[in-house]
N, C-alpha and C positions, 0 to 999 in steps of 0.2 A: 555615403559617409556616416559613420556612427556619431549619433548625437552625444554631446558631452552632458553629463548630468550636472545640473547646477548645484551650488552649495548654498544652503539657507540656514539662518538661525532658527531655533525652535520657535521663537516669538514671532518671527516673520511668517512662518508657515501657519501659525494660529491666526494671524491678522488676515492672510489671504483666504483662509477658509471662512472667517467671519464675514468678510466682504462677499464671498460667494454665496453663503447662506442667505444673507440679507437681500442680495440682489436676484438670486435664482429661485429661491424656495419660499419667499415671502410675498409673492405677488398678490394673493388674496388679502394679506394685511394692508399693503399699500393701496389697493383698490378701495378697501373699506375706510382706511384712515383719510384718504384725500377725496372721497366721494362727495360731490356737491361743491367742491371748491374750484375756483378758476385756476386751471393749470398754468395760465400765462402770468398770474399774479406773483410778485416778488414774495409776498407772505406765504404763499403755498409752497414755493421753492425753499424758503427759509425753514419752515416747518419740516418739510420732507428731508432736507439735508441734515437738520439738527437731530431728527430722530435716527436717521441712518448712522450718523457718526456716533451718537450716544449708545445706540444698541450694539454697534460694532465694537465699540470700546468696552462696553460692559461684558460682552462675550470674551473679548481678549483677556480682561481682568480675571474673569471666572476660570477660564481654561488656564491662565497662567498660574493660578493657585493649585490647580489639580494635576496639570500634565508635566511629565518629565521628558527628557529626551527619548527615553525608551518606550514610554507609554503614549506619547502625543499622537502618533499616527493611528493606533487602534482606537483611541478615544475620539479623535476627529472623524475617523471612518464611521463609527457608530452614530455620531451626531449627524453626519451627511446622510446616511441611510434613513435614519428616523425622520429628518427634516424633509427628505425627498418623498417618503411615504405619506406624511401628514400633508404636504403641500398638494399631493395628488388628490386626496379626498377633500381637502379644503377647496381646492380650485374647481373640482367637478361637482361636489355635493354641498358646498358651503358648510363643511364640518368645523365646529368650534371645538378645539381639543382641550378639555379641562378634566378634572378629576372624574366627573361623571362619565365623560366619553372614554377615559382610560378603563373605568370599570366595565363599561359596555364591551370594549375590545377584549379584556381579559375574560369576560363571560362568554364570548362568542364561540360557538362550536365550529367545526370544520365545514359542515354542510352550509352554514351561513357565510363563513369567510370566503369560500371558494367562489361564491356568486359575485363577490366584489373584486375578484382578481381575474383579469382578462388580458388580451394583447396590449391594449392601451396602458394598463398598469405596468406590465413588463417592460414596455418601451420607455415609459416614464422612469421607472427605477433604474433602467440601464443607463439612460442619458444623464439623469440628474442625481443618481445615487451611486451605482456601481462604478462607472468611469471616473467621476471625480474622486471617489474614495480610493480607487486603484492608483490614481496619479499621486496620491500622498507619498507613495514609495519611490517615486522617481527621483526627487532631489535628495542629495545627501545632507544630513544635518550636522552643522558645525559643532564641534566639541570644545568646551571651555573647562578650565580648572574649576573645581567646586565653589571656591569662594567667589570667583568672578561671575560664575553662572548665577549664584544666589543674588549678587548685587545687581546684575543685569535684569534678572527676573523681577526683583523688587522695584526697580525703576520702571519696568514696563507696566507692572500691575498698578503702581501709584499713578504713573502718567496716564494710563487708561482711564482709571477712576476720575482723575481730574479732568480729562477730556470729555468723559461722559457728562459730568456735571456742567462743564463750561459750554458745551455745545447746546445744552437745553436752556441755559439762562436766557439767551436773547429771545427765545420763543416759548418761554415757560408758561405764559399765560394761555396761549393757544394750545399748547401740549396738555396742560392741566385740564383745560375745558374739555378737550377731546377725550381724555381718560375718564373724566368725571361723568360726562354725558353719554359716552359709548363705552362703558366699562368692559363689555363682553368682547371688544376687539382685541383685548390683550391675549385672549385665547387663540388668536390667529398668528401670533409671533412665534414662529418655530426656529430651532428646537427648544426655545425657552419655555413654551407651553407644555412640551412633553416633560421636561425636567421638573417644572413646578407641579404638574399633575402626579408625577411619580413620587415626589417628596411628600405631597399631601396624602397620597394613598398609603405610603409606607409609614409615615409618622402619625397618620390619623387612624381612625378605626377602619379595619380592613374587612369588615363584614360582621355577621352576627357572632356574638360570643358563644362559647360552647354551651353555657347555661343562660337561657333567655329569662329575662325579668318577667314573673308571672303577671298576667292581666286577667281580671275577672275571676279571682280565686273563689268568689262566692257564687259563681254561676250555677244555675239549676233550671231544669225545664218545668215550666208552670203548666203547660198544656197536658190535659189528661184524656183527650179524645183520641181520634185515629192518629197514627204516625203521619208525619209529613216528609215528603220527598222534594227537595229543592235542588235543581241543577243550576249552577252558576257557570255561565259561559264567559270566560275571559277572552274578548277578541284581541286581535293583534293588528295594529296600524290601521284600523278602520277610522275614517274621519267622518264626522257628522254631515258635512256639506254634501257628500255623495250618496246619502241614504234617501231614497225616494220618500220614505215616511216623513222626512224633514223638508219635503218640497223640491228635491232634486228633479231636473227635467227627465232623467231616464228612470225607467222602472226597475230599480235595482232591488226592490223588496217585494216582489209579487206574491211570495208565499206567506210572509209575515202579514201582509195586508189583508189576507183572507182568514186569519186566525185570531181576530179579536184581541190583539196585543194592546198594551198600554205603552205608548211611545213617549220618550223624554227628549225633546228636541234641543234643549239647551243645557248640556252637561259639560263640565270642565274637568280635565284630567289633572292628576297630581304632578305628572311630569311629562316630558316628551321622549322618554325612552322606557323600555320594559324594566331596565335595572333600577330605575327610580320609581316608576308608577306602581309596579306590582307590590313591593313592601308597603308603599304608602296607602294604596287603596284598601289593603286588608289591615291597616293599622288603626288603632284608636286615635292616633295623633292627627294624621291627615295633613293636607296642604295648609289649612287655616293656621295651624301651630307648628309649621314644618320644622322638624329637627331630625336630620338624617341619623345621628348617632342614637337618639332615643328610639326612632322607628326600628333600627336594625338590632337593637338590644332588647326589645320587647317581644312578647308573644303576640301572634296575630289573631285575627278573628277566628280562624279555624281552630286554634288552640282553646279559645273560650268555649266554642261549640262542643269540642270534644270533652272538655272538662264538665260540661253540663249534661253529657250523656248522649249527645248526637253522634252518630257514626259519620266519619268524614273521610272522603277519598279524593286525592288530586290525581287527575289523568292529564299527561303532558304530551303535546305534540309540537313543543317548541324547545326553549332553552332552560327549562327548569322553573321552579317556583321562587327562585331568589330568596330562599329561607323562610317563605311564607308557610310552607308545609313541613318545616323541620321536625323530625321525630314522629310524623304522622304517616299513615299509609299513602303511598304514592305508586303510580304506574307510569313509566316512560313508554309511550306508544310503540316506537320502533323496536325496542327490546322486548316488550311484552307481547306484541303480535307477530313479530319476526318478518322475514323477507318475503313470505307469501303474501302478506297484506301491505308491506311497505317496501317495495323493491328499491334497492339502493339506499335503504335507511330513511326514505322520504315517504311520509304517509299523508294522504289526503285527510282533511279534517272529519269526514264522514266516519272515519275509522275510530274516532273517539267513542262512538256508540257501540263498537264491538265488545261484547262481553258484559254489557251493563245489566242485562237481564239477570245473570247470575249474581251480580253485586246486589241488586235490589231484592232478589229472593232470599239472600243470606242476611239481609239487615234485620237486626232484632227489633229495631224501633225506628225513629226518625233518622233520615239520611241526607247528607248534603254531598253532592258530587260537583267538583270543580273541573270543568273541561277547558284546558288552556290551548287555544287554537294556534295554528300556524298562520291562519287568516290571510292577511294581505301583506305579509312581510316582504319587503323589497330587497334588492332592486329587481329580482326575477319574479315579477308578479305573474308572468305566464305559466310559471311552474306551480302555482297554488290552486289551480282548478283543473278538473278533467276536461277533455275536448268538448264534451256536451254543453259546457257553460261558456264556450267561446262565442258569445253572442255579439259583442261589439268588436268590430273589425274595421280596418286592419289594427291588430293588437301588437304592441312591442314584444318581440320574442327574442331579445338579447338581454344578457346579464349586464351590459353596458348601456345605461339609459341615454347616454349621449349619441348612440347610434340611431336613436328613434326620435320621431317628432313628439311634441307634447301631446298631440291628439292621440297618437298610437300608445303613449304611456297611460293616458287617461282611460283608453279603451281597455287595456289589459287590467288596470287597477278596478275598474268598474265590473269587469268580469269576476274578479275575486270577491267583490261584494255580493254579486249575484249568487256565487256559490256559497258564501257565508249565509245568505238569506235561505238557501236550500237546506243547509246543515241545521239551522235554527228551526226550520219547519219540521225537519226529522226529529229533532229533540222534543218539540212539542208533541208530535204524533206518538213518540215513545212514552212520554209522560201521560198522555191520555190513555194509553194502554195499561198503565199501572194504577188506575183509579179505583180498582176493586179493593186494594189494600191500603193505598196512600192518598192523602190529600196532596196534590202535586202542584208545582209551580217552576217557572223558569225566569232567571234574570240574566240578561246579556249586557255586557258593557265592555268597550274597547279600552286598552291601556293607554293608548295615545293615538294621535292622528298622524298625518303624513303630508309632506309637500311633494307636489308632482311637476315641479318646474316653475311654479309661480315666483316671480321676482328672482329667478336664478337659483331657487332652493329646491333640493331634492331630498328624499327620504325623511328623516326625523333626527332629533337629538339637539336642536338649537336650544341654548339656555332658556329655561321657562320664562325668565323675565322679559325676554325680547322675542320669544317664539311667535310666529304667526298663528292666527286662530285655527288654521287647517291642522296644525300640530297639537293644539290643546283642546279643541272641541271634538268631543267623541260621541258616538251613538249609544243610546241605552234603551233597552226594550224589556218589558216584563209581560209575562203570561201567567194566568192563574186558572186552575180548574174550577169547575162549579163546586166541587167538594171543598176546596180550599176557602172560597168566598163564603160558602155557607157556614163552615165551621168557625171561621174567624170573624164573620160579620164584615168583611172587607167590602166597601162600596166602590165598585169600579168606576162609576160615573164621577164620584168625588175624586178618585185617584187620577182620572184623565184630566180633570181641572187642575189639580196640583202638578201633574206632570208638565203643564205649560209654563210652569215657573222655573227659574234657574235651579240647577242642581249640580252636584259635583261628586267626585270619587269619595269625598269625605262623608257622604251619606251612606255608603255601602256597609260599613261596620255596624252602624246602629240600626239600619233598616233590616238587615238580615237577622240580627238578634231579636228585633221586635217581631219580624215575620214568624220566626220559630218559637216565639214566646219564651225566650230565654231571659230569666230575671238575674240581674247583676248590677252592682253599683257602677260598672264600667259603661253601662248603657245610658245614653243621653237621649231622651225623647225628642228633644228639639231638632235632632239630626235624623230622625226616623221618618222617611218620606211616606210611609203607610199609616202612621199613627193618626193623623187627622182624619182618616177615612175608615176607621174601625171603632167599635165601641171602646170607651175608655175603661 
């Protein structure tokens, strides 16, 4: 027997979808909002029901203002698909979807994105996205005369807004306390979080302007001795907790331990994502005076160095410099080296050293090279290192972390750090080979950390204010040649003592300027980690 298609009002369809979204696509929000509460207590049920009704009514009111009989189904289909996608990542990786996360999504390249797409994602999107979206076209939508349709719609919108307010009044104290003390959970309410993030992105500043505000216009090189060669290695997703130099039980830094490096064990990152940390750590502003618009509209440390006469090169094995190197010489590793070195467009980080001999030979004076690693980028940790560095086993060898135990995830992650240690060892060896012409040094610091399943969190990107320490505490290591310490008077014993004190990404801008002896009013000696350990 052929099923008879039901007939619905447009408003009824909107209401049904609102209920579906809140019930099926917001489980991470409900778990977070009701965590620690007695589920049998009447107050818990009152709060839960009050929020469910209020949010549902608000969705109905907003959709009622935007949707028409002809556009309601495409609009609701998009919302269902967006909510299904966000709920997948929120449920599996505890993703908080805000403006920052939207920027991360928009900046993600295909090689990164495909690692987050698997069979589990396809099944989830089919069951919670595609099928419900397709069902929107099953019922017939009742048609009304225009004047009556406007009156009915106005009644629905006003009634929904009244219901939203009325349902929260009895529990307002509890609701206000929840939103005040756990502000970040609002980023779990989907698809409202996506709409809010999109609005903030479109109406706010969308990136660096075409012309950056100058920083350090008076910059000049004061050093008159031998040219200096500094390699800044920007790590990816390395967390300080798993560095053996910081006391980790596994020997993840055997090569660095043999090379007389200066280790900074207590370093705090600017953010919990590359999209935030990279511009911040190369900025004069930093986390202490964090202002995203100001950071994105100003020149970076690299622009100040170039203005002073230092040759600058950014070599990238990840997702770009996020505007830090805008207008400066850059090399994207896969496109620069080609398929022979980077099969499938994926390069191991050792390839960052390919061709650097020629770069150093052609430098007319002091040179700063930034190597942006792929590092420990998840979830496919096992793809970040060659087979020779598969020391800790069994290692997770799936793009879907939920197919692996936490021990297997940690094993794969630690292998990435072991390989990073090897890459840094090679950088130091390369710098030692350039000492006939340059005074050489290396500074390594990761952009942010990573969660490996602790407290149900995976990957990174949790809002900085509530992020766990494993996402905000990053490793930082420095190495200096004998020529560098001799020419600058840098006391490594003093620096090792200073390194034991807390530091942050905020020190990078001023420490590099001081290390290269760049004089400018933009330099603040109080934020130069090296200044206390060299002659004034």
